[in-house]
C-alpha positions in Angstrom: 0.0 0.0 0.0 1.4 3.4 -1.0 0.9 6.4 1.1 -0.4 9.5 -0.7 1.3 12.9 -0.4 -1.7 14.2 1.5 -1.8 11.4 4.0 1.9 11.7 4.7 1.6 15.4 5.4 -1.3 14.7 7.8 0.9 12.0 9.5 3.8 14.5 9.8 1.5 17.2 11.2 0.1 14.8 13.8 3.6 13.8 14.9 4.9 17.4 15.1 3.5 18.6 18.5 5.3 15.8 20.4 8.6 16.3 18.5 11.7 17.8 19.9 13.1 20.8 18.1 15.7 19.0 15.9 13.2 16.4 15.0 10.6 19.0 14.2 12.9 20.6 11.7 13.2 17.2 9.9 9.4 16.8 9.9 9.0 20.4 8.6 11.5 19.8 5.8 9.7 16.6 4.7 6.3 18.2 5.0 7.4 21.3 3.0 8.7 19.1 0.2 5.4 17.2 0.1 3.5 20.4 0.2 5.3 21.6 -2.8 4.9 18.2 -4.5 1.1 18.3 -3.8 0.8 21.8 -5.3 2.8 20.8 -8.3 0.5 17.8 -8.9 -2.6 19.9 -8.5 -1.2 22.5 -10.8 -0.5 19.9 -13.5 -4.0 18.6 -13.2 -5.6 22.0 -13.3 -3.6 23.0 -16.4 -4.8 19.9 -18.2 -8.4 20.4 -17.0 -8.5 24.1 -17.9 -6.6 23.9 -21.3 -9.6 25.1 -23.3 -10.8 27.8 -21.0 -10.4 31.4 -22.0 -7.8 33.3 -20.0 -10.3 36.0 -19.1 -12.5 33.3 -17.5 -9.5 32.0 -15.5 -8.7 35.5 -14.3 -12.3 35.9 -13.1 -12.2 32.5 -11.4 -8.9 33.4 -9.7 -10.3 36.7 -8.4 -13.5 34.8 -7.2 -11.2 32.4 -5.3 -9.6 35.3 -3.5 -6.3 35.3 -5.4 -5.2 38.7 -6.6 -5.0 38.6 -10.3 -5.1 40.8 -13.4 -5.4 40.3 -17.1 -1.7 41.2 -17.6 -0.6 38.0 -15.9 0.2 35.0 -18.1 -2.2 32.2 -18.5 0.2 29.7 -16.7 0.5 32.1 -13.7 -3.3 32.4 -13.5 -3.7 28.6 -13.6 -1.1 28.3 -10.8 -3.0 30.8 -8.7 -6.2 28.7 -9.2 -4.3 25.6 -8.3 -2.8 27.3 -5.2 -6.3 28.4 -4.1 -7.6 24.9 -4.4 -4.5 23.3 -2.7 -4.7 25.7 0.2 -8.2 24.4 1.0 -7.1 20.8 1.2 -6.8 19.2 4.7 -3.1 18.4 3.9 -2.2 22.0 3.1 -4.2 23.3 6.1 -2.4 20.8 8.3 1.0 21.8 7.0 0.2 25.5 7.5 -0.9 24.8 11.1 2.3 22.7 11.6 4.5 25.5 10.3 2.8 28.1 12.4 3.0 26.0 15.6 6.7 25.4 14.9 7.3 29.1 14.4 5.7 29.8 17.8 8.3 27.5 19.2 11.0 29.4 17.4 11.6 26.9 14.6 11.6 27.8 11.0 13.0 26.4 7.8 14.4 29.8 6.7 17.7 30.4 8.4 18.2 33.6 10.3 20.8 36.0 9.0 
């Protein structure tokens, strides 16, 4: 049985609260990679599904989804915004966001301090 990207993110997020700081960084790195992978997969699917849609309709849909957008943006960028809006509403993406926010409250972040 293979574990989906979403299920693995949910598992990592569930393990995060009990993790020590150095272990949490490892969990965050893996979850971040999976988050990016999930978004990439959804973007690919959205691009295929929306291939015949007029760009103006996509801009309208992106704006309706709460993604700032204008007609000057390229079609691929608008489709990415639509995919991001959809991805952010998935349980996996929400769990990752909560995980990262909780880690930040503990002083842990994937972006190194300068």
